[in-house]
C-alpha positions in Angstrom: 46.8 -13.8 -13.0 50.2 -14.1 -14.5 50.9 -17.7 -13.4 48.5 -20.6 -13.0 48.5 -24.4 -13.0 46.2 -25.9 -15.6 44.8 -29.4 -15.1 43.3 -30.7 -18.3 42.4 -33.9 -20.0 42.1 -34.2 -23.8 40.8 -36.6 -26.4 40.9 -36.4 -30.2 37.5 -36.8 -31.9 36.4 -37.9 -35.3 34.2 -35.4 -37.2 31.2 -37.7 -36.5 31.9 -37.8 -32.8 32.3 -34.0 -32.8 29.0 -33.6 -34.5 27.3 -36.0 -32.1 28.5 -34.0 -29.1 27.4 -30.8 -30.8 23.9 -32.3 -31.1 24.0 -33.5 -27.5 24.7 -30.1 -26.1 22.5 -28.2 -28.7 25.4 -26.4 -30.2 25.2 -24.4 -33.5 27.8 -22.5 -35.4 26.9 -19.4 -33.3 28.0 -21.4 -30.2 31.6 -21.3 -31.3 34.1 -18.4 -31.1 37.3 -18.1 -33.2 40.8 -18.0 -31.7 44.1 -17.9 -33.5 47.3 -19.2 -31.9 50.7 -18.0 -33.2 53.5 -20.2 -32.0 57.2 -19.5 -31.4 60.4 -21.4 -30.9 64.1 -21.1 -31.6 65.6 -22.4 -34.9 66.8 -25.5 -33.0 63.5 -26.0 -31.3 64.9 -25.2 -27.8 61.4 -24.8 -26.2 60.2 -28.1 -27.7 63.3 -29.7 -26.3 62.1 -28.6 -22.8 58.6 -29.8 -23.4 57.4 -26.2 -23.3 55.3 -24.1 -25.7 55.1 -20.4 -26.4 52.1 -18.8 -28.1 50.1 -15.6 -28.5 46.4 -16.4 -28.5 44.2 -13.8 -30.3 40.6 -13.7 -29.2 38.2 -10.8 -29.6 41.0 -8.2 -30.1 43.0 -9.4 -27.1 46.5 -11.0 -27.3 47.3 -13.4 -24.5 51.0 -14.3 -24.5 51.6 -17.6 -22.8 54.5 -19.9 -21.9 53.3 -23.4 -21.0 55.8 -25.7 -19.2 55.4 -29.1 -17.5 55.1 -28.9 -13.7 54.3 -31.8 -11.3 52.0 -33.6 -13.7 50.1 -30.4 -14.6 50.9 -27.5 -16.9 52.3 -24.2 -15.5 51.2 -21.3 -17.5 52.8 -17.8 -17.4 50.5 -15.2 -19.0 51.0 -11.6 -20.2 48.6 -9.3 -22.1 50.1 -7.8 -25.2 49.2 -4.7 -27.1 48.5 -4.9 -30.9 51.9 -3.4 -31.6 53.7 -5.8 -29.2 51.9 -8.8 -30.8 52.7 -7.6 -34.3 56.4 -6.9 -33.5 56.9 -10.3 -32.1 55.2 -12.1 -35.0 56.8 -10.1 -37.8 60.2 -9.0 -36.3 60.9 -11.3 -33.4 61.0 -8.4 -30.9 60.3 -9.9 -27.5 58.1 -7.7 -25.2 59.5 -7.3 -21.7 57.7 -8.9 -18.8 56.9 -12.1 -17.0 56.9 -14.4 -20.0 60.3 -13.1 -21.2 61.7 -13.7 -17.7 60.3 -17.2 -17.5 61.8 -18.1 -20.9 65.2 -16.8 -19.9 64.9 -18.8 -16.7 64.6 -21.9 -18.9 68.0 -21.0 -20.5 66.5 -20.0 -23.8 67.9 -17.0 -25.6 64.8 -14.8 -26.3 66.5 -13.1 -29.2 66.5 -16.5 -31.0 62.7 -16.9 -30.9 60.9 -16.8 -34.2 57.3 -17.4 -35.5 56.9 -21.0 -36.5 53.2 -21.2 -37.4 49.6 -20.4 -36.9 46.7 -22.6 -35.8 43.1 -21.4 -36.0 40.5 -22.9 -33.7 36.7 -22.7 -33.5 35.9 -23.3 -29.8 33.0 -23.6 -27.4 33.0 -23.9 -23.7 30.4 -25.9 -21.6 30.3 -25.9 -17.8 30.4 -29.5 -16.7 30.7 -31.1 -13.2 32.8 -28.5 -11.4 34.9 -27.9 -14.5 34.7 -26.9 -18.2 34.4 -29.0 -21.3 35.8 -27.5 -24.5 35.0 -28.6 -28.1 37.6 -27.5 -30.6 37.8 -27.7 -34.4 41.3 -26.7 -35.5 42.9 -25.8 -38.8 46.6 -25.5 -39.5 48.6 -25.9 -42.7 46.5 -28.5 -44.6 45.1 -30.2 -41.5 41.7 -30.1 -39.8 41.0 -31.9 -36.5 38.6 -32.2 -33.7 39.3 -32.3 -29.9 37.5 -32.6 -26.6 39.1 -31.1 -23.5 38.1 -31.1 -19.9 39.6 -28.5 -17.5 39.4 -29.6 -13.9 40.2 -28.3 -10.4 42.2 -31.4 -9.4 43.8 -34.3 -11.3 42.1 -37.2 -9.4 38.4 -36.3 -9.6 39.0 -34.5 -13.0 40.5 -37.7 -14.5 37.6 -39.8 -13.2 35.0 -37.3 -14.5 36.6 -37.2 -17.9 36.9 -41.0 -18.3 33.3 -41.3 -17.2 32.2 -38.8 -19.8 34.1 -40.6 -22.6 32.5 -43.9 -21.5 28.9 -42.6 -21.3 29.3 -40.7 -24.6 30.6 -43.8 -26.4 33.8 -42.1 -27.3 36.8 -44.2 -28.0 39.8 -43.1 -26.0 42.2 -41.4 -28.4 44.8 -39.4 -26.4 45.4 -35.9 -27.8 48.8 -34.3 -28.5 49.0 -30.6 -27.7 48.1 -28.2 -30.5 51.7 -27.1 -30.9 52.9 -30.7 -31.2 50.3 -31.3 -33.9 51.6 -28.1 -35.6 55.2 -29.3 -35.3 54.2 -32.7 -36.9 52.5 -30.8 -39.8 55.6 -28.7 -40.3 57.7 -31.8 -40.4 55.5 -33.3 -43.1 56.0 -30.2 -45.1 59.8 -30.5 -44.6 60.0 -27.4 -42.5 62.0 -29.0 -39.6 60.6 -29.7 -36.1 
């Protein structure tokens, strides 16, 4: 499905809270899989300025190229599968593969020839079915940072929000709204004096 609306709720976790949830759901190291996100933007951060994000997510030999943009309180995602060569050419040389994602970026008024690789973020993730949705536990590493995050993907914003708030409350988790992974990467780049 090249385009989909994603309704998700997120909360940052401390390492201790992350470990408590791992014990609650009986998770071990083997419960997690590794994904690597490569992020792109223009030198003037044109996508960031439009509250949009562009990434290639690498999981199990697949390369999912995704543009995320805000849409009516949710996130509109445009997806495209890339070959190994297309992925490598975009990361190393800035060569944009033709397709739905390129068209969606151009529609935003962004010059695709200006896009460059801005950084990589590695996540160990697990997925847990939960009340008509999915819970995700993430442990991410990027530059010199490590963080922990809880995410709930729901079918609709009203019931999803209520389920997520109830889960935080019953789990004794303090609400700590999460910034998106690319925003956390931008902030880490800024700390290093690399712009953003």
